[in-house]
LOKOLDREN-813833 format. One record per residue: residue number from 0; x, y, z of N, C-alpha, C, O, CB in turn. Coordinates in steps of 0.001 Angstrom, whole numbers, padded with zeros to 6 digits. Glycine has a CB too. Layout:
N
NUM  X  Y  Z  X  Y  Z  X  Y  Z  X  Y  Z  X  Y  Z
...
***
This chain:
142
0  -065386  094713  046987  -064214  093895  046750  -063579  094313  045421  -064285  094414  044418  -064582  092385  046747
1  -062258  094558  045389  -061613  094971  044142  -061616  093845  043111  -061520  092665  043447  -060178  095424  044414
2  -061728  094243  041859  -061687  093279  040760  -060282  093203  040205  -059627  094227  040012  -062685  093660  039648
3  -059822  092008  039953  -058552  091832  039266  -058883  091681  037787  -059688  090834  037399  -057742  090587  039820
4  -058255  092507  036980  -058520  092495  035549  -057299  091990  034807  -056162  092248  035203  -058916  093895  035049
5  -057545  091280  033743  -056443  090892  032862  -055979  092147  032138  -056766  093065  031908  -056876  089767  031843
6  -054709  092185  031783  -054177  093324  031057  -053120  092839  030097  -052601  091730  030227  -053603  094384  032016
7  -052809  093676  029137  -051689  093404  028254  -050725  094571  028355  -051110  095678  028732  -052158  093180  026784
8  -049485  094319  028020  -048473  095363  027980  -048253  095680  026509  -047968  094786  025712  -047130  094923  028699
9  -048388  096965  026147  -048283  097381  024749  -046995  098145  024523  -046644  099040  025291  -049487  098240  024343
10  -046294  097782  023460  -045065  098441  023054  -045300  099182  021747  -045798  098585  020792  -043911  097423  022909
11  -044959  100461  021676  -044869  101171  020406  -043497  100831  019843  -042506  100852  020573  -045075  102743  020573
12  -043429  100520  018555  -042153  100067  018006  -042115  100244  016489  -043105  100635  015870  -041906  098599  018373
13  -040970  099952  015910  -040787  100044  014464  -041094  098724  013766  -041674  098718  012680  -039367  100477  014145
14  -040710  097604  014383  -040865  096287  013763  -041583  095333  014723  -040935  094596  015467  -039485  095708  013357
15  -042916  095345  014707  -043673  094567  015688  -043340  093076  015743  -043127  092535  016828  -045112  094717  015407
16  -043292  092414  014610  -043048  090971  014657  -041643  090664  015172  -041469  089752  015980  -043245  090351  013268
17  -040665  091393  014727  -039281  091167  015168  -039162  091360  016688  -038542  090547  017373  -038309  092130  014425
18  -039758  092439  017207  -039682  092702  018637  -040478  091666  019432  -040040  091243  020502  -040195  094110  018942
19  -041632  091257  018927  -042431  090227  019605  -041659  088918  019690  -041653  088265  020734  -043768  090006  018872
20  -041016  088537  018610  -040263  087281  018620  -039057  087356  019565  -038698  086359  020191  -039795  086934  017199
21  -038431  088539  019671  -037359  088726  020651  -037890  088444  022051  -037287  087678  022803  -036777  090163  020568
22  -039031  089067  022409  -039575  088893  023749  -040083  087474  023981  -040074  087003  025118  -040694  089885  023987
23  -040525  086781  022933  -040874  085358  023083  -039661  084583  023572  -039772  083756  024476  -041390  084763  021742
24  -038510  084847  022979  -037276  084162  023382  -036867  084540  024807  -036453  083677  025582  -036139  084497  022405
25  -036981  085813  025152  -036585  086264  026489  -037449  085602  027556  -036930  085103  028555  -036690  087797  026597
26  -038756  085596  027349  -039695  085187  028398  -040230  083762  028270  -040936  083292  029163  -040840  086121  028412
27  -039908  083066  027176  -040501  081750  026968  -041953  081850  026530  -042722  080903  026693  -040401  080924  028235
28  -042329  083000  025972  -043682  083206  025452  -043795  082558  024071  -042801  082117  023494  -044027  084729  025378
29  -045017  082510  023555  -045276  081926  022246  -046066  082916  021389  -046751  083804  021897  -046043  080585  022385
30  -045947  082734  020088  -046765  083494  019148  -048116  082790  019069  -048165  081589  018802  -046078  083604  017722
31  -049209  083509  019294  -050515  082866  019207  -050824  082449  017759  -050197  082944  016822  -051611  083812  019738
32  -051775  081553  017585  -052133  081158  016224  -052704  082346  015451  -053201  083301  016047  -053147  079999  016248
33  -052630  082280  014121  -053190  083379  013322  -054707  083465  013515  -055335  082512  013976  -052852  083189  011820
34  -055285  084612  013159  -056741  084756  013292  -057498  083643  012564  -057006  083057  011599  -057183  086116  012754
35  -058699  083375  013052  -059547  082335  012467  -059704  082567  010966  -059898  083695  010512  -060931  082306  013156
36  -059616  081489  010220  -059763  081559  008770  -058433  081645  008030  -058410  081661  006799  -060607  082739  008408
37  -057320  081702  008771  -055994  081800  008156  -055111  080683  008695  -055074  080435  009900  -055349  083193  008431
38  -054400  080011  007793  -053509  078919  008196  -052207  079425  008794  -051646  078789  009686  -053208  078030  007012
39  -051721  080563  008312  -050452  081108  008787  -050574  082618  008958  -051509  083244  008459  -049301  080762  007809
40  -049608  083185  009674  -049566  084644  009794  -049284  085276  008432  -049818  086343  008130  -048493  085077  010822
41  -048460  084641  007612  -048198  085174  006265  -049489  085270  005463  -049709  086256  004760  -047178  084291  005518
42  -050351  084247  005562  -051651  084285  004873  -052485  085463  005377  -053105  086177  004589  -052422  082952  005083
43  -052495  085657  006699  -053271  086757  007273  -052762  088103  006763  -053540  088934  006295  -053209  086715  008808
44  -051437  088309  006861  -050891  089608  006454  -051067  089857  004957  -051266  090999  004544  -049412  089694  006820
45  -050997  088816  004149  -051189  088971  002694  -052606  089433  002366  -052831  090081  001344  -050892  087645  001969
46  -053556  089099  003231  -054956  089474  003003  -055261  090905  003451  -056352  091414  003193  -055875  088508  003732
47  -054308  091555  004119  -054531  092907  004630  -054126  093943  003584  -053302  093655  002716  -053743  093130  005938
48  -054699  095148  003658  -054247  096215  002772  -052763  096496  003021  -052296  096334  004149  -055093  097501  002983
49  -052023  096906  002012  -050578  097106  002170  -050194  097976  003366  -049198  097686  004030  -050024  097722  000925
50  -050943  099017  003656  -050585  099918  004759  -050796  099280  006140  -050275  099791  007131  -051401  101198  004660
51  -051546  098182  006222  -051805  097507  007505  -050916  096286  007717  -050855  095752  008824  -053261  097087  007586
52  -050225  095837  006664  -049409  094626  006779  -048294  094837  007796  -047540  095806  007720  -048817  094233  005409
53  -048206  093923  008736  -047173  093990  009759  -047356  095108  010760  -046402  095482  011442  -045860  094133  009119
54  -048568  095658  010867  -048815  096810  011742  -048777  096450  013222  -048585  097324  014068  -050155  097427  011413
55  -048954  095190  013537  -048949  094772  014938  -048558  093297  015017  -048574  092583  014014  -050343  095014  015600
56  -048215  092865  016199  -047932  091458  016460  -048068  091269  017967  -048024  092245  018716  -046491  091030  015937
57  -048230  090046  018413  -048409  089793  019844  -047699  088509  020237  -047342  087686  019395  -049906  089710  020205
58  -047509  088364  021525  -047028  087089  022058  -047702  086871  023411  -048159  087814  024056  -045454  087072  022190
59  -047752  085614  023818  -048515  085273  025020  -047780  084241  025860  -046997  083439  025351  -049903  084749  024642
60  -048049  084281  027149  -047541  083284  028081  -048260  081970  027775  -049488  081925  027830  -047756  083727  029582
61  -047530  080905  027454  -048201  079646  027114  -048997  079053  028274  -049878  078221  028052  -047183  078641  026647
62  -048702  079469  029509  -049461  078970  030662  -050731  079781  030888  -051611  079362  031640  -048595  079003  031923
63  -050832  080948  030235  -051991  081807  030424  -051929  082667  031679  -052882  083391  031968  -053217  080975  030466
64  -050840  082607  032427  -050727  083346  033676  -050247  084777  033445  -050833  085722  033973  -049780  082628  034623
65  -049189  084936  032662  -048610  086263  032430  -049425  087079  031442  -050266  086539  030723  -047188  086131  031928
66  -049175  088372  031407  -049932  089230  030488  -049520  089008  029035  -048392  088611  028742  -049739  090698  030859
67  -050438  089268  028160  -050156  089268  026720  -049297  090493  026433  -049502  091550  027029  -051487  089278  025856
68  -048334  090354  025521  -047536  091481  025066  -047983  091826  023659  -048065  090953  022796  -046008  091162  025113
69  -048272  093096  023428  -048776  093570  022138  -047816  094615  021599  -047417  095527  022324  -050217  094154  022269
70  -047443  094490  020337  -046472  095371  019701  -047142  096042  018517  -047649  095370  017618  -045199  094590  019257
71  -047143  097378  018517  -047799  098110  017434  -046815  099065  016773  -046057  099774  017434  -049023  098883  017962
72  -046855  099057  015450  -045951  099925  014692  -046400  101372  014819  -047580  101689  014673  -045900  099505  013203
73  -045435  102245  015094  -045677  103683  015125  -044620  104346  014251  -043532  103796  014079  -045641  104245  016595
74  -044921  105518  013694  -043973  106153  012773  -042760  106781  013454  -041686  106856  012857  -044679  107200  011984
75  -042919  107226  014682  -041815  107913  015349  -040925  106918  016078  -041388  105873  016536  -042348  108965  016332
76  -039649  107251  016181  -038700  106415  016903  -038735  106699  018393  -039369  107655  018839  -037296  106627  016367
77  -038054  105866  019155  -037947  106059  020592  -037156  107336  020847  -036090  107533  020264  -037273  104833  021281
78  -037667  108199  021709  -037044  109501  021910  -036484  109714  023316  -035633  110582  023511  -038034  110571  021611
79  -036940  108949  024282  -036517  109189  025667  -036541  107883  026446  -036949  106841  025933  -037425  110244  026351
80  -036099  107961  027690  -036104  106803  028576  -037535  106314  028794  -038470  107109  028882  -035439  107148  029925
81  -037687  104992  028879  -039000  104413  029170  -039503  104917  030524  -038721  105069  031463  -038931  102862  029159
82  -040789  105171  030621  -041398  105475  031915  -041838  104187  032606  -041994  104157  033826  -042600  106432  031740
83  -042037  103132  031834  -042399  101810  032341  -041462  100817  031659  -041162  100956  030474  -043929  101464  032067
84  -041006  099826  032399  -040178  098799  031766  -040486  097446  032398  -041089  097371  033469  -038664  099139  031902
85  -040065  096383  031722  -040245  095037  032236  -039031  094644  033060  -037899  094982  032712  -040474  094034  031089
86  -039267  093933  034150  -038213  093308  034937  -038310  091807  034689  -039344  091194  034959  -038340  093658  036476
87  -037243  091221  034178  -037185  089787  033946  -036621  089175  035223  -035431  089311  035508  -036307  089424  032673
88  -037468  088509  035982  -037133  088082  037350  -036541  086674  037350  -037276  085687  037396  -038386  088128  038256
89  -035232  086584  037298  -034565  085290  037307  -033860  085009  038631  -033428  083881  038865  -033571  085218  036174
90  -033737  086006  039497  -032992  085832  040742  -033854  085834  041980  -033336  086016  043082  -031975  086895  040866
91  -035150  085638  041840  -036054  085675  042989  -035616  084672  044056  -035436  083488  043776  -037499  085383  042547
92  -035449  085166  045282  -035072  084326  046405  -033578  084108  046558  -033137  083522  047547  -035733  083023  046276
93  -032794  084572  045593  -031344  084404  045663  -030697  085681  046184  -031236  086772  045997  -030768  084032  044278
94  -029555  085552  046830  -028807  086712  047322  -027325  086535  047025  -026857  085435  046732  -029032  086913  048840
95  -026609  087633  047107  -025163  087613  046992  -024666  087070  045665  -025253  087309  044610  -024589  086809  048095
96  -023565  086332  045750  -022906  085815  044549  -023812  084868  043765  -023742  084817  042537  -021615  085097  044928
97  -024662  084119  044467  -025585  083199  043786  -026583  083977  042918  -026879  083575  041792  -026344  082328  044822
98  -027094  085086  043448  -028022  085932  042681  -027309  086547  041481  -027829  086520  040365  -028617  087047  043578
99  -026134  087094  041707  -025378  087708  040622  -025087  086696  039521  -025189  087028  038340  -024072  088304  041151
100  -024725  085463  039885  -024440  084429  038891  -025676  084098  038053  -025570  083924  036839  -023923  083165  039580
101  -026849  084010  038691  -028093  083713  037957  -028427  084837  036984  -028793  084582  035837  -029268  083499  038939
102  -028301  086080  037442  -028580  087229  036578  -027581  087300  035435  -027954  087576  034295  -028549  088532  037387
103  -026324  087054  035734  -025303  087123  034699  -025495  086023  033658  -025254  086256  032473  -023915  087021  035320
104  -025920  084836  034071  -026194  083751  033121  -027314  084162  032164  -027254  083865  030971  -026577  082443  033873
105  -028324  084840  032681  -029419  085310  031814  -028919  086390  030862  -029309  086416  029695  -030596  085852  032662
106  -028061  087280  031349  -027464  088307  030482  -026725  087654  029327  -026880  088060  028175  -026505  089215  031284
107  -025925  086648  029633  -025155  085942  028604  -026090  085286  027584  -025763  085249  026398  -024238  084877  029250
108  -027233  084773  028011  -028204  084162  027100  -028857  085192  026188  -029126  084905  025022  -029275  083427  027890
109  -029115  086400  026715  -029882  087396  025967  -029050  088223  024989  -029584  088679  023978  -030559  088315  026923
110  -027782  088426  025253  -026958  089251  024362  -026922  088698  022932  -027044  089490  021998  -025534  089351  024912
111  -026764  087391  022706  -026780  086896  021328  -028127  087076  020613  -028190  087028  019385  -026413  085444  021323
112  -029198  087281  021384  -030509  087541  020786  -030642  088987  020322  -031602  089331  019632  -031613  087216  021782
113  -029682  089836  020697  -029717  091244  020308  -029866  092203  021467  -029843  093417  021262  -030824  091467  019359
114  -030018  091696  022684  -030101  092573  023854  -028743  093226  024090  -027699  092665  023758  -030557  091780  025117
115  -028782  094418  024667  -027555  095157  024957  -027404  095278  026473  -028325  095704  027170  -027571  096570  024281
116  -026236  094898  026966  -025918  095013  028395  -025541  096467  028677  -024588  096982  028092  -024751  094031  028810
117  -026274  097126  029560  -025997  098520  029910  -024961  098576  031024  -023943  099255  030894  -027293  099250  030338
118  -025215  097870  032109  -024273  097812  033224  -024761  096748  034203  -025889  096266  034098  -024132  099207  033928
119  -023915  096393  035141  -024285  095463  036201  -024214  096213  037520  -023182  096792  037859  -023355  094201  036212
120  -025303  096202  038255  -025364  096839  039565  -025324  095744  040614  -026176  094856  040627  -026646  097723  039718
121  -024325  095808  041502  -024163  094781  042522  -023544  095408  043758  -022499  096053  043676  -023292  093607  042004
122  -024188  095218  044903  -023681  095816  046143  -023146  094774  047124  -022979  095065  048308  -024776  096623  046813
123  -022881  093572  046639  -022416  092494  047497  -023535  091612  048000  -023279  090513  048491  -021671  093053  048655
124  -024764  092066  047890  -025930  091301  048323  -026989  091267  047223  -027424  090195  046801  -026518  091898  049612
125  -027393  092433  046772  -028433  092536  045758  -027795  092859  044408  -026703  093423  044343  -029477  093615  046146
126  -028494  092494  043335  -027979  092735  041988  -029129  093060  041047  -030270  092653  041268  -027187  091512  041474
127  -028811  093791  040005  -029742  094123  038930  -028897  094407  037694  -027834  095021  037787  -030666  095359  039306
128  -029373  093959  036539  -028640  094202  035300  -029561  094923  034320  -030406  094286  033691  -028106  092866  034687
129  -029412  096247  034181  -030168  096979  033165  -029695  096582  031760  -028499  096448  031503  -030019  098507  033375
130  -030671  096400  030860  -030413  095979  029489  -031270  096820  028544  -032149  097561  028983  -030708  094459  029305
131  -031004  096698  027245  -031837  097280  026191  -032285  096154  025278  -031506  095250  024976  -031066  098387  025388
132  -033548  096202  024832  -033998  095208  023870  -033539  095623  022466  -032782  096583  022322  -035548  095043  023926
133  -033985  094920  021454  -033482  095152  020096  -033927  096472  019478  -033432  096848  018416  -033916  094036  019210
134  -034856  097187  020125  -035244  098518  019653  -034852  099602  020646  -035285  100747  020522  -036744  098570  019397
135  -034031  099243  021635  -033533  100247  022575  -034407  100491  023780  -034163  101439  024525  -033349  101514  021876
136  -035439  099653  024004  -036287  099782  025185  -035572  099199  026392  -035006  098108  026321  -037647  099083  024970
137  -035600  099929  027501  -034945  099464  028708  -035728  098337  029354  -036959  098338  029346  -034768  100607  029685
138  -035011  097380  029913  -035580  096356  030789  -034483  095940  031757  -033307  096228  031531  -036131  095117  029971
139  -034862  095270  032825  -033887  094851  033821  -033974  093354  034046  -035054  092765  034025  -034099  095599  035139
140  -032829  092761  034258  -032774  091394  034760  -032590  091539  036256  -031622  092148  036712  -031608  090532  034084
141  -033508  090987  037015  -033351  091062  038480  -033888  089836  039157  -033837  089734  040382  -034049  092289  039035
***
């Protein structure tokens, strides 16, 4: 019998906390509490060596159902199209104009957070809206 394993999705990025907080807003995720022994994340980061401060950050589904998202600082910038991306599923079960309206409402919510609208794909029945997050990573609203 196959085993189902928990997994996390890891992002290489320039600003882990900023990107994690963006995705918290997009998905309704939360920032987990700081490690044991620290009252705040600022306390935790202050206790780290300077080269490790802000090196990573995470966010989690408050229901515990979705995967944890982990963001780690890397020195190089994004160089090419993502090979893997997240689909933010807001139109499940909807078709036509109703689906397009739901996706477009989510687009309107995300742009002020720093997301970039790439284009809207709509064939009269199905729709998808490719977007970029605040560091240029592709994702889709579908």
